[in-house]
N, C-alpha and C positions, 0 to 999 in steps of 0.2 A: 179317461184314465188319469190317475193321480200318482205322483211319485214323491216320496220323502227322501231327501238327501241330507246326510249328516256325516261328514268324513274328516278325518285328520290327515289322511294321505290324499292329496288332490291331484295325483298323477292322472293325466288324460281326462280329468273331470269336466273341464270346459267343453271339449269336443263332444263328450258323452251327453252332457246336459243340453247342448245346442241341438243335437240330433233327436233327443227326446222331445224337445219343444217343437222341432220340425214335424214330428209324428203326433202333434196335438196332445202331448202329455203335459198336464198341469204340474208345475214344479213347486214343491214346498221344501224349505230348507231351514236349518237351525244355525244360530250364531255365526261363526266365521265362514261357514259354507254359504249361507245366504248372502253375506256381504261380498264374498268372492264372486258369486254368480251375478249379483246386481251390478257390481263394478264393471262386469263384462257386457252389460246391457241386456241381460236376460230378465224377463218378467218373473219374479219369484215371490211367493207368499211366505213370509217368515213364520216360524212356529209361534212367535209371540202374537202375531196377527190372528193366527188360527185359534189359539187357546184363550186369547184375551189376557194373558198373564206374562209379565216380563221374566227374563232369566233370573234365577235366585241363587244365593250362596256362591257368588263368584263363578257362576256358570255350572255349578254342580247339578242344578236342576234346570233342565231345558225342555226335554221331550217327555218327561214323566208326567203325563196328563191323560185323563180319560178321552179327550177329543182325539188324541193321537192313537192311543192303544185300542180304543173302540174301533177306529177306522181301519186298523190293521187286523184285528182279531175277528171282526165281523164276518160271518159266513154269508153265502149268497142264499139266504132264506128269508121268508116273509117276516118272521119274528125278529131276526137280527136287523133287518131293514127298518122295521117299526121302532126298535130301540134307538137306532141311529137318528131317525127322524125326530123322536121326542127330545133328543139333546141337540138337535140341529147340527149333527155331525155327518160327514161323508166318508165313503170307503176310500182307503188308500190301497193301491194295487201293486206298487213297487216300492221296496225299501232298499236304499243304498247306504250302507253304513260300514265304515271301518273304525277300529277301536284305537284308543290312546295307545301309543307305542310303549307298552309296559316292558316287553322283553328288551327293547333297545335301551330303555332307560336304565334298567337294573344291570345291563351289560357294561355300563360305563364304570370306569375305575373307582371314582370317589362318590358314587351316588349315595345320598342319605336315605334313611328310612322314610322321612317326610316326603322327599321327592318321589320315592317309589309308590307310596300310598296315594299321592295326588295323581299318579298315572294309572290308577286302577279305574277302568271305565265301568260305569254302572248303567246309565241310560242306553248306551250303544249295545251292550250285551242283551239288555231286555228287549230292545227293538229287533235285534237279529233273531232271538229265540221266538218272539211273538210272530214275526213274519214267516220263519221257517215252520213253526207249528201250523200255520194256516196256509201251507204251500198249495193247497187245492185251489186257492184263489189268488194268493199273493206271491210275487216273485221277490227274492231277497238276494242282494249282491254284497258280498263282504270283501271282494278282491277286484281291484281295477282290471286285472287280466280277463275278467268275465264280462266287461262292458260290451265287447264285440258279440258275445253269445246272445245277449239281450237284444242288441240292435239288429242282428241278423233275423231274429224271430219277428221283431216289429216290422222289418222291411218286407218279410215274406207273408206274415199272417195278420199283422196289425195288432198283435198281442203276444205275450210270452207263453209258449206252449207248456202243457202240463209236464211233458218230459223234461224240459229245461228247468221248470220250477222245482221238480223233484231233485234234480242234480244240484241245483243251487242251495236248496234247503239242507241237503246232506252236508254240503261244504260249510254252510253256516254253523250247523251244530258241531261239526268237527273243529271249526275255528274257535267257537266259544269254549269248547272243552279244552283245547290246547291253551287258550288264554287263562282259564281258571287254573289249569295245572301249573302254568308258569308262575302264577301268583302264589299258589300253595308251595311250590318248590322253593321259591325265593324266601318266603317267610319261614319255612322249615329250616332253610339253610342258616338262618340267624339263631337257631336253637342249637343246643349241645347234644341233642338226641337225634338218632336217625329216623327218617320218616317211616311210619308203619305202612304207608301206601306210596308207591312211586308210579308216576304216569310218564311213559315215554311217548313223546309226540313225534311221529314219523311222517314225513311228507313223501308221497310217491314221486320218485324221480323218473324212472323209466321201466318199461317192460324189457326183460332180458330174453334172449332167444330161447334159453332153457337154463336149467340149474347145473349141478355137477355132471349130470348125464342128460342126454336128449329127451328122455321120457319124463323129466322133472320140470315143472313150471317154476319160474323165478321172477322176482321183481326187485329192483333197487329202490330202497327208501333212504331218505336223507334226514338227518337231525336238523338240518338247516332249511328254513322255509324257502330260501332261494337256491336250494341245492339241486334243482332239477337238471341243470346243465353242468354240474360240477362234481363228478365222482371223486371222492377223496379230497374234496376242496380244490380240484384242479380243472383244467380246461383241455379237452381233447383237441389237439392240433392237427392230427392226421390219423387216418385209418378208420376201419369200421368200428361200431360200438363195442365197448368192452363187455366181455362175457362174465358170468358168475365166477368162474375159476380165475380169470384175469384179475378181477377185483380183489379176491382173496389174496392172491400172490402179490399184487401191487401193495396192498395194505401191509403185508408182512415185510416186504422189502423197504418200503418207505419208513416204517417204524424203526427198522434196524439201522438204516443209513443215518438217521437222526442222532445216533449215539456218538458219532465221530466228528471231531472238530477239523481234522485235516481233510483234504479232498478224498472222498471215499466212494466206493462202488460196492453194491450188494447185488448178487445174482440169486434169484429165487426160482425154484422149480417145485411144483406141488407143495407149496407152503413151507418149504425148507430151504434155507440158504445152501447153495452149492459152491459159493465163492464169495469171499469178503476180503477187501483190501483197502488200504489207505496209503497215500504217497503225497509228495510235494505237488505233483501235477495229476489232474484227473485221468489223463490218458494212461499214465503209468499204473494208477490204481485199477483201471479197467483191465489192462493186460494181465496184471498180477491176479486179480479175482478170477478172470477167465481161465488162467493156467491151473487153478485148483482142481477143476473137474470139467474140462471142455465138453465131455460127452453129455453130462447131465445138463449143461448150459444150453444145449440145443432146444429151442422152443420155450425158453425161460422168459422171465421179466427181469428188467434191470433198473435199479434205483441209483441215482447219483445225487450227491449233496452240493454239487456245483453246476453251473451252466454247462451243458454238453456242447463241445466244440468239434470242429472237423477232425482234429487229431484223435479225439476220443472215439469218434465213429470209425476211423481207420483202425483203431486198436481192436475193434470187434472182428476184424479180418473176415468179413462176409458172413459171420454167424447169424443164423436165423433166430430172431427174438420176437416174442409176441408183443411186447410193449416196453417202452423206456419212460420212466418217470423222473423228472428233474425240475429244479426251480426255473430253468430257462433253457433254450436252445439257440445257438447262434444261427444267423441266417445261412451261413455256409453249411452248418450241420444239418439244418432243415432241408436244404437243397439236396444234400447227399442222401439223407434218409427218405426223401420223397421218392427215390428210386425203389424203395422197399415198400411196395404197396400193402403188404400184410403186416407191417410193423406200425403199431399205434404209438403216438407220442402224446404223453400226458404232462402238461406243464402245471405244476402244483405250487401252492403257496407254502413257502418254506416255514413261515411263522406259524402255520396252523398244523398242529400235530396231535389232533384228537382231543379227548375230554379227560376228565379226572377218573371216570369209571369206564369199565368195559363189561359187557353183558354176554352171556351165553345161554342158549335155550337147552332145557332138559325136558323130558316128558312131564307135562303138567306144571311147569314152572320155569323160572329164570334164575340164573346165578349172577351176582354182581360182585365185582371186586375193584379195588383201586388199581390203576395201571402201574405195572412194574417199570419204574423209571431208572432202574439200575441200583447200585449200592446206595443205601442211605448215607447222608453226609457224615455221620459219626463213625462210619465203618473204619476199622483198623485192621490191616493185613498183618500176618505174622509168619515169619519164616520158621518152620518147625523141624527142619533137617540140619544135619551137620554142614552140608554143602549150602553155600549162599548163591543165589542167582546173580549173574553178572549184570552190568547195566544194559547190555544188549538183550539179554534174556528177560530182564524185567520189563523193558519196553514191549517185547513180544508177548509177555504174560498179560500186561495190561490190555493190549489189543485183543488177544485171544479171549480174555474174560468178557469183554464187551460183545465180541462176535458170538460167543457161546450162548449168550442169553436169548438168542433168537432162533436157536436150533431146537427141534422137538426133543423132549426128554426120552430116554436118557441121552443127554447131549455131550458129545466129545468133539473138541476142536483142536487140531494140530496146526500150529502157525509158526512162522519164522520171519526174519527180516532179511531181505535180499535186495541188493541194488537200490537201496533207499525206500523200498516198499515193504510195509508190514502186511502180510497176507496169510490167509488160510491155505494149507497145502493138503489137508485131509479133514473131512467132516463125517462124523457118524452120529446118528440120532434116531429116535423113534423106535428103539429096540426094547424088548421086555427086560433085558439085563444090560448092565453097564459094560461088562467085559466085552460083549459082542460089539458094542458101539466103539470101544477102543480098537478092536481088531479091524472093524470096517474103516475107521478113520486112518489107521496105520496102513491098510492095504491100498487105500486111495493115495496116500502120501508117498508110499514107496520109499525110495532112497532119500527123498526130501524130508523125511521124518528125522533123519540123523542130524543131531544138533539142534532140533526144533524144540518148541515148548508145547505143552498140552494143557487145555482147560476143560474142566468137568463142571457141569452146572450144579451138581449135587455131590455129596460125599461118596467116596469109594467104600462100599460096605465090606469088601475083602481086599487082601493084597493083590489078587490076581490081575486087576486092572492096571495097577502100577507095574507089575511084572511084565505085562504085555507091552506097555509103553516103553519100558527099558529095552525089551527085545527089539523094538522098532528103532531105537536110537535116540529117543526123546531125552533131553537133558534137564528139563525143569517142568514142574506141574503146578497148576493153581486149582484149588478146589475149596469148597466151604469148610470141610472138616465137620466134626461132631458125631462121627460114627462110633459105635461101641468098640470097634476094632481099630480105632485111630492109631493106637500104639503099634499094632502089627503093620498097618499101612505105612507109617513113618519108618518103621524098621526096614520094610522092603525097599523104600526109597533110599535110605542110608546104605543098604547093602549094595544097591546098584549105583551109588554115587550121584543120585539125583538130588536137585534142590526142589523143595516143596513149600508152597505158600498156602496158608489157610486164610480165607476171607471172612468166615463166619456168616456169610449170606448165601442163601440158596436162590437159584433162578430157574425153577421148573417152568416148562412151557408144554402143556399137554395138547 
């Protein structure tokens, strides 16, 4: 049995090659891989020795030779064996290759086009495709994580089984496809036009117990090749694996809490915030967010933008939550939360907040849009009523406007500042008409709506929403404006003595 090794990632390579040699596998290697193994004392035939030709073009041409590719592509037939014999070549049974790190190279901040081009692998891709194509005879390994799979087969059978070769071939084709897509996407990104074809490379992270309902199957895929243990870029510290619904809710909460600079807490249930607050201390924000709708908060997920400490855990007051996501947890907090066996803890990287685009599936296609990062930098707010918002009301309006962006349309948020905390006191969303969302938010706020402010993610098409807000005791409103009946809406606000701010920016979330 003969193996060709040519790798840029030498993780666990030495132990793997030693075990191959122990199983009487002849080792062939190229360039730096050959030198690495020879320095460790392993007998290795270099590619130059096999082909009779030195490396060319500063290493650009090493393995691109008929002696190599004939040995890989040859089938176990009399005709192919005769062809090999005529050129004095031998079969290669195992190909171990990983590619130049193109994705890591272009991810660097100041990478040049020249550097990127130099990290486009040619020979490695060709070797992987050739070996994968001939999987009926040849085993191909493109990931050091699969070394153990090959060695287990060798230990049990003296060869790599057909079942394993099929699995490895599929992985190799997926690897080269993702590699080519990364090159194409990088080069298209240098152009001023959008790509006519977009390839999403997703890596299977884990099987989920089920989807939204028990009769639906579900899988978590990661955009990150190393995302198998890191849902949402985090690490599960405690609790059973996250469910499909947990992941959706955590994503919504984590996105929302990123909008706040002060210590903040966002509570999400069924993809909708049911409490948002910020304060000078995280435990105060937690208590204020929980007070918005403690009934809906039962069985929710919670996101915090500061490390969760023991005081914050105490502020939950024994509430059952499915999961808490935060940048960190203090040791004391972890000890307290360890008593809650059904509460997952997800520690996530605060600097990682998604990608530039988001995708949604529709029947027969995909929708893509840039992520809503809030108001564009050039946005100018305008007070359009006779009444002017006070400084306190303006602080609450700014907070409510951010909180509103993560509620499902038609989104209405009623908020106020109390005891140093800015918090939602009533949330209404997901209704077919905006006035119903106002009524729902006002009903949940109750007496706390009096003197509070209200944010609407899109314009009020009629004065009725403003009139309902005035009945509830709201004193100031923020909304995009731009409706045909803006004049009537402003007149309704003036009639009620309300202050109203137009932002000129809409934040629908369907």
